[in-house]
TORDRENTI-965650 format. One record per residue: residue number from 1; residue in one letter; x, y, z of N, C-alpha, C in turn. Coordinates in pm, whole numbers, m for minus. Layout:
BEGIN
  mipa  bake    n.px    n.py    n.pz   ca.px   ca.py   ca.pz    c.px    c.py    c.pz
   NUM     A       X       Y       Z       X       Y       Z       X       Y       Z
...
***
This chain:
BEGIN
  mipa  bake    n.px    n.py    n.pz   ca.px   ca.py   ca.pz    c.px    c.py    c.pz
     1     M   m2190     m86   m1174   m2100    m165   m1257   m2011    m252   m1170
     2     R   m1996    m378   m1209   m1908    m470   m1138   m1783    m494   m1221
     3     I   m1667    m470   m1158   m1538    m475   m1228   m1448    m576   m1159
     4     L   m1379    m657   m1241   m1284    m755   m1189   m1145    m724   m1245
     5     A   m1044    m726   m1157    m905    m708   m1200    m823    m829   m1157
     6     L    m743    m880   m1249    m652    m990   m1218    m510    m934   m1215
     7     V    m449    m932   m1096    m319    m866   m1078    m221    m963   m1012
     8     P    m143   m1037   m1091     m43   m1126   m1032      66   m1044    m961
     9     G     143   m1112    m876     255   m1047    m811     236   m1032    m662
    10     G     332    m965    m599     332    m950    m455     268    m821    m409
    11     I     296    m785    m286     235    m667    m226     274    m540    m302
    12     S     400    m529    m342     443    m409    m415     362    m390    m542
    13     D     336    m499    m615     258    m490    m739     118    m438    m712
    14     Q      60    m479    m601     m75    m433    m569     m77    m285    m534
    15     I      21    m241    m456      26     m99    m421      40     m13    m546
    16     L     119     m61    m643     136      13    m768      10       7    m855
    17     F     m82     m82    m824    m210     m91    m895    m314       4    m834
    18     F    m289      54    m715    m387     140    m647    m430     260    m733
    19     P    m339     330    m805    m386     443    m888    m489     401    m993
    20     T    m475     280   m1047    m572     232   m1145    m709     213   m1080
    21     I    m708     159    m959    m834     142    m885    m900     277    m861
    22     E    m822     376    m821    m878     508    m794    m927     573    m924
    23     G    m859     546   m1036    m905     597   m1164   m1040     539   m1202
    24     L   m1058     410   m1175   m1188     346   m1200   m1297     406   m1113
    25     K   m1265     427    m986   m1364     483    m894   m1401     626    m930
    26     A   m1303     703    m980   m1332     840   m1018   m1428     844   m1137
    27     K   m1410     750   m1231   m1496     746   m1349   m1630     679   m1319
    28     F   m1626     574   m1238   m1747     498   m1206   m1763     491   m1053
    29     P   m1806     599    m990   m1809     604    m843   m1898     499    m777
    30     Q   m1997     447    m849   m2086     347    m790   m2040     204    m820
    31     S   m1926     190    m883   m1880      56    m923   m1838     m27    m802
    32     Q   m1845    m159    m821   m1795    m254    m723   m1674    m324    m785
    33     I   m1558    m308    m720   m1433    m358    m776   m1381    m474    m692
    34     D   m1358    m587    m756   m1296    m704    m693   m1162    m730    m760
    35     V   m1069    m788    m686    m935    m814    m739    m897    m959    m712
    36     V    m844   m1026    m815    m790   m1162    m800    m640   m1149    m776
    37     V    m594   m1199    m661    m454   m1183    m621    m399   m1315    m567
    38     E    m267   m1321    m563    m201   m1436    m503    m211   m1428    m351
    39     P    m201   m1543    m282    m214   m1541    m136    m119   m1444     m67
    40     R       4   m1431    m118     104   m1345     m55      70   m1197     m66
    41     A     m26   m1161    m152     m55   m1021    m177    m186    m972    m120
    42     K    m266   m1062     m63    m399   m1023     m17    m395    m910      86
    43     E    m293    m910     170    m284    m811     278    m285    m668     226
    44     A    m239    m647     103    m230    m511      49    m366    m441      50
    45     Y    m473    m517      34    m604    m453      21    m667    m417     155
    46     G    m592    m441     262    m634    m388     392    m612    m238     402
    47     I    m534    m181     308    m509     m37     309    m559      27     179
    48     C    m658     m35     117    m720      19      m4    m871      16      15
    49     K    m931     131      32   m1073     137      66   m1166     115     m54
    50     S   m1112     118    m175   m1197     116    m293   m1223     m24    m350
    51     V   m1164    m127    m290   m1186    m264    m336   m1287    m333    m246
    52     R   m1388    m394    m308   m1493    m460    m230   m1446    m594    m176
    53     D   m1380    m674    m262   m1344    m810    m220   m1217    m853    m292
    54     T   m1140    m938    m225   m1022    m999    m287   m1048   m1148    m303
    55     V   m1014   m1198    m421   m1029   m1340    m452    m889   m1400    m460
    56     I    m864   m1507    m387    m731   m1566    m382    m716   m1671    m493
    57     F    m609   m1653    m572    m576   m1751    m676    m426   m1744    m697
    58     D    m359   m1856    m686    m213   m1858    m698    m173   m1870    m846
    59     F    m143   m1756    m907    m107   m1754   m1048      19   m1835   m1077
    60     Q     108   m1846    m977     236   m1913    m997     229   m2065    m981
    61     A     121   m2114    m926     110   m2258    m898      74   m2337   m1024
    62     R      93   m2466   m1017      49   m2554   m1126     m97   m2591   m1099
    63     N    m185   m2500   m1138    m326   m2515   m1104    m392   m2626   m1186
    64     S    m477   m2701   m1119    m550   m2809   m1184    m672   m2754   m1256
    65     L    m736   m2840   m1335    m859   m2799   m1401    m966   m2761   m1300
    66     A    m963   m2828   m1185   m1059   m2795   m1079   m1036   m2654   m1026
    67     D    m908   m2616   m1011    m876   m2481    m963    m929   m2376   m1061
    68     W    m900   m2398   m1189    m950   m2305   m1291   m1103   m2304   m1295
    69     G   m1162   m2423   m1280   m1308   m2432   m1282   m1372   m2358   m1166
    70     N   m1311   m2366   m1048   m1365   m2294    m932   m1358   m2143    m954
    71     L   m1245   m2095   m1009   m1233   m1952   m1036   m1335   m1908   m1141
    72     L   m1350   m1988   m1245   m1447   m1955   m1349   m1589   m1950   m1292
    73     G   m1622   m2044   m1207   m1755   m2046   m1148   m1783   m1922   m1065
    74     M   m1683   m1880    m986   m1699   m1759    m905   m1721   m1638    m993
    75     I   m1642   m1627   m1100   m1653   m1510   m1189   m1790   m1507   m1255
    76     R   m1837   m1622   m1300   m1969   m1626   m1364   m2080   m1588   m1266
    77     D   m2070   m1637   m1143   m2174   m1610   m1043   m2187   m1461   m1014
    78     R   m2077   m1389   m1020   m2080   m1246    m983   m2116   m1155   m1100
    79     E   m2119   m1209   m1220   m2168   m1135   m1337   m2099    m999   m1354
    80     Y   m1970   m1002   m1370   m1894    m879   m1391   m1922    m823   m1531
    81     Q   m1916    m690   m1541   m1931    m625   m1672   m1795    m594   m1737
    82     V   m1693    m576   m1654   m1561    m538   m1705   m1455    m623   m1636
    83     A   m1354    m666   m1711   m1239    m737   m1655   m1110    m670   m1705
    84     L   m1018    m646   m1613    m884    m598   m1647    m786    m709   m1610
    85     S    m705    m751   m1705    m613    m862   m1678    m469    m822   m1704
    86     F    m383    m849   m1605    m240    m825   m1619    m163    m956   m1616
    87     D    m235   m1065   m1640    m173   m1197   m1658    m191   m1231   m1806
    88     D     m81   m1229   m1881     m94   m1240   m2026     m91   m1384   m2079
    89     R    m105   m1483   m1992    m108   m1622   m2039    m238   m1651   m2114
    90     W    m228   m1739   m2214    m347   m1772   m2292    m454   m1835   m2205
    91     S    m414   m1911   m2103    m512   m1979   m2018    m598   m1879   m1942
    92     T    m538   m1768   m1898    m617   m1666   m1829    m709   m1594   m1926
    93     G    m658   m1568   m2047    m744   m1507   m2149    m863   m1595   m2183
    94     L    m839   m1725   m2197    m948   m1818   m2225   m1048   m1821   m2111
    95     L    m998   m1818   m1988   m1087   m1816   m1871   m1182   m1698   m1877
    96     L   m1129   m1580   m1907   m1213   m1460   m1910   m1311   m1466   m2028
    97     W   m1269   m1522   m2140   m1359   m1537   m2253   m1474   m1630   m2219
    98     L   m1443   m1742   m2152   m1546   m1837   m2111   m1639   m1779   m2005
    99     S   m1589   m1680   m1932   m1670   m1621   m1824   m1788   m1541   m1876
   100     G   m1777   m1496   m2001   m1885   m1417   m2058   m1881   m1270   m2022
   101     I   m1774   m1223   m1959   m1762   m1080   m1928   m1756   m1002   m2059
   102     P   m1846    m907   m2080   m1855    m842   m2212   m1735    m754   m2249
   103     T   m1673    m688   m2149   m1558    m601   m2177   m1436    m657   m2106
   104     R   m1339    m701   m2187   m1218    m764   m2133   m1097    m689   m2186
   105     V   m1023    m627   m2096    m910    m542   m2135    m780    m603   m2084
   106     G    m681    m611   m2172    m551    m663   m2132    m440    m595   m2209
   107     A    m319    m641   m2187    m204    m587   m2258    m192    m653   m2394
   108     S    m148    m576   m2493    m130    m633   m2626       2    m709   m2634
   109     A      19    m784   m2740     142    m859   m2769     163    m976   m2674
   110     G      59   m1017   m2602      69   m1133   m2516     m22   m1244   m2566
   111     P       1   m1369   m2520     m81   m1481   m2566    m229   m1466   m2536
   112     S    m263   m1386   m2433    m404   m1373   m2397    m478   m1271   m2483
   113     E    m405   m1197   m2566    m467   m1088   m2643    m582   m1137   m2731
   114     L    m570   m1258   m2780    m673   m1314   m2869    m810   m1314   m2803
   115     Y    m814   m1327   m2669    m941   m1343   m2599    m994   m1213   m2540
   116     M    m925   m1102   m2564    m966    m973   m2510   m1050    m896   m2611
   117     T   m1140    m813   m2561   m1217    m726   m2650   m1137    m602   m2688
   118     S   m1038    m566   m2608    m948    m456   m2641    m817    m477   m2567
   119     S    m711    m421   m2622    m580    m435   m2560    m503    m305   m2573
   120     V    m407    m288   m2483    m329    m164   m2478    m181    m199   m2481
   121     V    m107    m125   m2559      38    m144   m2563      99     m82   m2437
   122     L     172    m162   m2360     236    m115   m2239     382     m84   m2268
   123     D     424      38   m2240     561      79   m2266     646      51   m2144
   124     S     701     m69   m2137     777    m109   m2019     911     m38   m2010
   125     A     959      18   m2120    1090      83   m2118    1085     223   m2059
   126     K     973     292   m2077     967     432   m2036     869     458   m1922
   127     Q     766     377   m1911     663     402   m1812     693     333   m1680
   128     S     654     394   m1571     663     328   m1442     563     214   m1439
   129     T     584     120   m1346     490       8   m1333     350      58   m1306
   130     A     338     155   m1216     206     209   m1183     140     273   m1305
   131     K     217     343   m1387     160     407   m1505     126     306   m1614
   132     R     202     196   m1619     167      91   m1715      31      31   m1680
   133     Y      10       4   m1553    m122     m44   m1511    m230      57   m1551
   134     Y    m202     182   m1522    m303     287   m1542    m339     305   m1689
   135     S    m244     276   m1777    m266     301   m1919    m378     215   m1978
   136     V    m413     103   m1913    m522      20   m1967    m656      90   m1957
   137     L    m665     193   m1874    m791     264   m1859    m829     342   m1985
   138     K    m734     360   m2077    m767     426   m2203    m877     350   m2276
   139     S    m877     217   m2261    m977     137   m2329   m1116     157   m2273
   140     L   m1125     217   m2154   m1255     244   m2092   m1289     392   m2100
   141     S   m1218     464   m2188   m1241     608   m2209   m1220     688   m2080
   142     I   m1123     646   m2001   m1089     718   m1879    m965     801   m1907
   143     S    m978     933   m1895    m869    1023   m1929    m820    1105   m1810
   144     E    m872    1075   m1690    m826    1149   m1572    m676    1133   m1557
   145     P    m605    1238   m1515    m459    1227   m1502    m417    1128   m1394
   146     F    m306    1064   m1419    m250     968   m1324    m210    1037   m1194
   147     K    m235     970   m1084    m192    1018    m952    m113     907    m884
   148     D     m10     945    m809      73     845    m741     m10     766    m640
   149     P      37     644    m605     m40     561    m511     m66     630    m379
   150     I    m187     614    m331    m222     659    m197    m277     540    m120
   151     V    m266     545      10    m314     434      92    m416     487     193
   152     N    m503     398     234    m602     431     336    m562     360     464
   153     I    m526     435     566    m482     375     692    m605     353     780
   154     P    m640     228     811    m755     203     897    m742     272    1033
   155     A    m855     313    1088    m854     385    1215    m787     305    1325
   156     K    m807     173    1326    m747      91    1431    m595      92    1423
   157     D    m540     106    1300    m396     110    1284    m339     246    1323
   158     L    m414     352    1296    m372     484    1342    m370     489    1496
   159     E    m471     427    1556    m475     422    1703    m359     340    1757
   160     W    m328     227    1691    m214     145    1733     m85     225    1726
   161     A     m67     302    1619      56     380    1603      67     487    1712
   162     D     m45     548    1749     m42     647    1856       1     583    1988
   163     V     m55     467    2017     m19     395    2139     127     352    2135
   164     E     172     304    2019     310     259    2005     408     375    2022
   165     R     375     491    1968     463     607    1984     472     650    2131
   166     R     359     643    2199     363     677    2342     449     578    2418
   167     R     438     450    2381     521     349    2447     669     374    2424
   168     L     702     416    2304     842     439    2268     893     576    2314
   169     G     801     663    2351     842     796    2394     880     888    2280
   170     V     813     874    2166     840     961    2051     710    1029    2010
   171     K     724    1137    1935     608    1211    1888     597    1204    1737
   172     A     475    1213    1686     454    1213    1542     529    1330    1480
   173     G     601    1301    1372     680    1404    1307     814    1429    1372
   174     G     849    1347    1474     972    1373    1548    1061    1253    1564
   175     Y    1066    1165    1462    1155    1049    1470    1195    1003    1331
   176     V    1306     930    1326    1353     867    1202    1314     720    1208
   177     L    1259     669    1098    1216     529    1094    1303     454     995
   178     I    1359     341    1039    1444     259     954    1383     120     937
   179     C    1362      80     810    1325     m58     777    1443    m115     700
   180     G    1523    m199     765    1650    m239     707    1648    m363     622
   181     Q    1533    m429     613    1527    m554     539    1441    m540     415
   182     G    1490    m595     303    1414    m592     179    1343    m723     155
   183     D    1301    m743      29    1227    m865      m6    1313    m990       7
   184     D    1444    m977     m13    1534   m1092      m5    1671   m1044      38
   185     T    1768   m1135      42    1900   m1099      92    1969    m995       4
   186     T    1944    m997    m126    2009    m900    m214    1954    m760    m192
   187     A    1833    m749    m137    1770    m618    m115    1781    m571      29
   188     S    1851    m644     113    1865    m607     254    1998    m537     278
   189     Y    2000    m454     379    2120    m377     411    2178    m428     542
   190     P    2309    m458     545    2369    m521     662    2369    m432     787
   191     A    2360    m496     902    2358    m425    1028    2486    m343    1050
   192     D    2600    m397    1009    2726    m324    1028    2724    m189     958
   193     Q    2664    m186     839    2659     m60     765    2553      34     820
   194     W    2441     m23     867    2344      61     936    2407     124    1060
   195     R    2496      48    1122    2562      98    1244    2639     227    1216
   196     T    2707     230    1103    2781     351    1065    2687     468    1041
   197     V    2576     442     972    2478     547     944    2420     601    1075
   198     I    2380     511    1163    2318     551    1290    2417     629    1377
   199     Q    2540     583    1382    2641     650    1463    2659     795    1418
   200     D    2668     817    1288    2684     952    1237    2560    1036    1263
   201     F    2442     975    1247    2318    1048    1269    2306    1091    1415
   202     Q    2337    1001    1506    2326    1034    1648    2428    1140    1689
   203     K    2541    1142    1621    2642    1244    1649    2593    1382    1609
   204     K    2526    1390    1494    2483    1520    1441    2344    1560    1489
   205     Q    2260    1462    1519    2123    1490    1567    2096    1406    1692
   206     P    2165    1434    1802    2153    1349    1920    2014    1347    1984
   207     D    1934    1449    1956    1801    1456    2018    1691    1397    1930
   208     M    1728    1348    1812    1627    1291    1722    1619    1139    1743
   209     P    1507    1087    1793    1495     942    1816    1499     864    1684
   210     I    1557     746    1690    1559     656    1576    1481     531    1611
   211     V    1384     497    1526    1298     381    1549    1327     276    1441
   212     L    1349     154    1484    1365      42    1391    1230     m29    1378
   213     A    1182     m42    1256    1055    m112    1233    1086    m251    1182
   214     D    1037    m350    1252    1075    m488    1221     952    m577    1228
   215     R     909    m629    1111     792    m717    1106     828    m863    1120
   216     V     957    m895    1105     995   m1037    1102    1096   m1075    1209
   217     S    1118    m988    1307    1213   m1016    1416    1351   m1052    1363
   218     G    1403    m968    1273    1532    m995    1213    1648    m975    1310
   219     K    1755   m1047    1284    1873   m1037    1370    1938    m900    1362
   220     W    1913    m829    1251    1973    m696    1236    1929    m602    1348
   221     V    1806    m621    1397    1755    m534    1504    1830    m558    1634
   222     S    1841    m684    1674    1910    m714    1801    2056    m673    1794
   223     S    2117    m687    1676    2256    m646    1661    2273    m496    1682
   224     L    2180    m417    1627    2191    m272    1638    2156    m223    1778
   225     T    2056    m283    1840    2018    m238    1975    2126    m272    2078
   226     Q    2204    m375    2052    2316    m404    2141    2422    m294    2133
   227     S    2441    m240    2012    2539    m133    1993    2485       2    2035
   228     F    2354      23    2017    2292     152    2048    2168     129    2135
   229     P    2185     120    2265    2072      92    2354    1959     195    2346
   230     S    1990     315    2296    1887     420    2290    1791     402    2172
   231     L    1821     309    2082    1732     287    1968    1596     234    2015
   232     K    1492     276    1947    1357     228    1975    1323     118    1874
   233     V    1242      22    1915    1202     m87    1826    1051     m99    1824
   234     A     993     m86    1706     849    m107    1688     829    m235    1609
   235     S     725    m309    1642     699    m438    1576     559    m441    1518
   236     P     536    m368    1408     403    m373    1343     376    m512    1288
   237     I     251    m552    1294     216    m686    1246     130    m681    1120
   238     S     108    m563    1067      27    m550     945      80    m434     863
   239     L      38    m431     736      77    m319     651      17    m189     701
   240     G    m104    m195     755    m168     m75     807     m89     m15     921
   241     Q     m41     m99    1012      40     m50    1123     172       6    1073
   242     T     231     m61     974     358     m15     920     345     122     855
   243     V     243     140     771     227     268     703     189     378     801
   244     A     120     344     910      88     443    1012     214     494    1081
   245     L     313     405    1100     441     448    1155     515     538    1057
   246     F     513     502     928     578     586     827     515     725     824
   247     A     383     730     834     313     858     823     355     954     934
   248     G     400     901    1046     440     987    1158     588    1016    1163
   249     A     666     964    1069     811     983    1071     850    1110     997
   250     S     956    1173    1043    1010    1289     971    1102    1244     858
   251     L    1158    1124     870    1245    1068     767    1233     916     773
   252     S    1218     852     657    1211     706     649    1324     655     562
   253     L    1394     552     612    1499     485     537    1456     341     518
   254     C    1454     295     393    1407     159     370    1469     100     244
   255     C    1461     m32     235    1513    m104     120    1402    m129      19
   256     E    1442    m169    m100    1345    m197    m205    1250    m308    m161
   257     G    1120    m283    m177    1020    m379    m135     892    m307     m96
   258     P     797    m378     m38     669    m316      m3     683    m193      86
   259     E     776    m199     184     790     m88     277     828      40     204
   260     M     908      27      99     948     144      22     825     214     m37
   261     H     733     135     m92     612     192    m152     518     246     m44
   262     L     514     181      71     432     230     180     483     364     229
   263     A     615     376     243     674     502     289     642     615     192
   264     A     660     587      62     633     690     m39     485     731     m38
   265     A     396     631     m26     253     660     m26     209     734     100
   266     S     284     719     208     249     786     334     289     933     334
   267     K     362     976     230     411    1113     215     525    1146     312
   268     S     583    1044     370     702    1064     452     820    1097     360
   269     F     914    1180     406    1037    1201     331    1112    1069     334
   270     T    1140    1013     216    1187     874     207    1316     863     128
   271     L    1412     788     183    1532     746     112    1521     595      93
   272     A    1522     551     m33    1506     409     m64    1635     353    m121
   273     L    1679     239     m68    1802     175    m114    1767      77    m225
   274     L    1828      95    m342    1795      17    m461    1918     m54    m515
   275     S    1896    m166    m581    2005    m237    m647    2034    m172    m782
   276     S    2146    m209    m843    2183    m152    m972    2085    m192   m1082
   277     T    2014    m303   m1062    1919    m351   m1162    1783    m284   m1151
   278     S    1766    m202   m1050    1639    m133   m1029    1642       2   m1099
   279     D    1529      41   m1154    1516     172   m1214    1434     258   m1120
   280     S    1499     355   m1057    1430     437    m957    1312     512   m1019
   281     K    1320     545   m1149    1209     614   m1213    1088     524   m1228
   282     I    1113     394   m1239    1003     298   m1252     943     265   m1116
   283     L    1030     255   m1015     985     209    m884     922     318    m800
   284     L     972     441    m814     937     544    m718     866     662    m785
   285     P     774     727    m712     713     849    m765     819     959    m776
   286     Q     805    1041    m877     905    1145    m901     869    1272    m824
   287     T     903    1275    m696     879    1391    m613    1006    1422    m536
   288     D    1010    1542    m479    1127    1580    m401    1126    1519    m261
   289     R    1023    1443    m231    1014    1378    m100    1057    1231    m103
   290     V    1082    1179    m222    1121    1039    m234    1248    1031    m320
   291     I    1355     979    m263    1484     974    m332    1536     831    m331
   292     G    1576     782    m447    1636     651    m458    1788     659    m455
   293     I    1851     568    m381    1997     559    m375    2034     426    m438
   294     K    2100     431    m552    2125     309    m629    2263     251    m599
   295     S    2266     120    m578    2391      48    m555    2469      36    m685
   296     P    2601      28    m678    2681       3    m799    2673    m142    m845
   297     S    2605    m227    m770    2595    m369    m805    2453    m418    m778
   298     P    2422    m543    m815    2289    m596    m784    2264    m613    m634
   299     Q    2368    m598    m552    2355    m613    m407    2335    m476    m343
   300     V    2224    m457    m271    2200    m331    m201    2310    m305     m97
   301     S    2369    m412     m46    2475    m398      55    2598    m324       4
   302     D    2611    m309    m128    2724    m237    m185    2702     m86    m187
   303     I    2590     m40    m137    2572     104    m113    2653     139      12
   304     S    2744     231       0    2826     267     116    2746     355     211
   305     P    2773     347     341    2707     437     436    2725     584     400
   306     S    2839     617     342    2864     757     306    2766     805     199
   307     M    2723     715     110    2624     752       8    2491     788      72
   308     I    2453     711     174    2328     738     246    2339     870     323
   309     L    2449     888     393    2467    1008     475    2474    1134     390
   310     E    2531    1121     272    2536    1236     181    2396    1281     144
   311     K    2307    1185     118    2169    1220      83    2095    1278     204
   312     I    2122    1223     322    2055    1272     442    2093    1418     470
   313     W    2221    1444     478    2265    1577     517    2261    1675     400
   314     G    2274    1621     279    2264    1708     163    2122    1755     139
   315     G    2024    1669     180    1883    1704     164    1830    1790     275
***
């Protein structure tokens, strides 16, 4: 069986779609699954072994008729039997109808519903994003229980992490990993406040190394290393390398964004910094290894260092 999924959004949205992919594979182990994603999200499928191919299409752009025609041609050529769509625009529904895919599943109450063979009501108020995605599988008679997102770390990234840990002089399971930057400025945590957290941590756990993970060479790293020369700095260049570092950490601290989901999926004990507008029940799996710390305002920077330290030492 050939299955196509259209999943708009960024890397976080794709990671939250991983349980749906695994549900499809559990029901149809011989299936070939392709995903249509935006350019910014393609990297997510480097850590998902169950997807055969990713097709790039910018859902947010003002696409021309030629752009839509090219996507339609590709879909027709591959002769999919099933399509799952999480883009509820009428234009996407029409595209899938014109493609001739016999089973087209989408969310109900959207403009694209007219063109679907079946639709599912998504409970955005009570269900997590990952569970909302997963609920569309009811239309395919898939009743396997939902499982939290898991990631597949490529062997080359595991090897890179081993080499990186040796370079830094730390051991797997014996360091704290901090990712201090979120998706945007409202989701990032200031260096001055990280400084307070690190100072207290080093006072109470002087023998526990702290590693800063930085994919974008942020100024927050240089600011902290000037204050604490003993800090280690890792510079992963891919999601696979990042999640491999999380998997080896005894504690991960991160802001809302892809890294938060990677940390949770790696099974690292994770503290995630969230804004007041975020629902920790929607964003995070409900386990005792993943804890959300919510800001009193839309700015993550309004989380006080004492709130973070209370969770660290209280846990």
